[in-house]
C-alpha positions in Angstrom: 48.2 2.8 27.3 51.0 0.3 26.1 52.0 -0.5 22.4 50.7 -4.2 23.1 47.4 -3.4 24.1 47.2 -1.0 21.5 47.6 -3.2 19.0 45.2 -5.7 20.4 42.3 -3.1 20.3 43.1 -2.8 16.6 42.7 -6.2 15.8 39.5 -6.8 17.4 38.2 -3.4 15.8 39.4 -5.0 12.5 37.7 -8.1 13.4 34.5 -6.5 14.2 35.1 -4.6 10.9 35.3 -8.1 9.4 32.5 -10.0 11.0 30.2 -7.2 9.9 31.4 -6.9 6.5 30.7 -11.2 5.9 27.3 -10.8 7.3 26.5 -8.0 5.3 28.0 -9.7 2.3 25.8 -13.2 3.4 22.7 -11.0 3.9 22.9 -8.8 -0.3 23.5 -12.6 -1.2 20.3 -13.7 0.1 18.7 -10.3 -1.5 20.4 -10.9 -5.1 18.9 -14.8 -5.2 15.4 -13.5 -3.8 15.6 -10.8 -7.1 16.8 -13.3 -9.1 14.0 -15.8 -8.3 11.3 -12.7 -8.8 12.6 -11.9 -12.2 12.2 -15.6 -13.2 9.1 -15.8 -12.2 7.3 -12.6 -13.6 9.8 -13.4 -16.8 8.1 -16.9 -17.3 4.3 -15.0 -16.8 5.3 -12.3 -19.1 6.5 -15.4 -21.0 3.0 -16.8 -21.3 0.9 -13.7 -21.5 2.8 -13.3 -24.6 2.0 -16.4 -25.8 -1.4 -16.3 -25.3 -1.7 -12.7 -26.8 -0.4 -14.2 -30.0 -2.5 -17.4 -30.2 -5.6 -15.2 -29.2 -6.5 -17.9 -26.4 -6.3 -15.2 -23.5 -9.4 -15.6 -21.2 -12.3 -14.0 -22.1 -14.1 -13.3 -19.2 -11.1 -10.9 -18.4 -11.3 -9.1 -21.7 -15.3 -8.8 -21.6 -15.2 -7.9 -17.6 -16.5 -4.1 -17.4 -14.2 -2.1 -15.9 -15.1 -1.3 -12.0 -16.2 2.2 -12.5 -19.4 1.2 -14.0 
């Protein structure tokens, strides 16, 4: 194998690794964005629930509901 073909092969492997890492970074970024949106939604729900508990405006039907085993 000539030095030039060895260098070309090395270069191709490096390009493949770079492309793989770029795709991985993009995929992980999408996961982080989705998790951030979920955290925001859950935080909002928690804030609403806390406000309802403090103000006493919770849903009476849920509080008076019997557990499923009755």
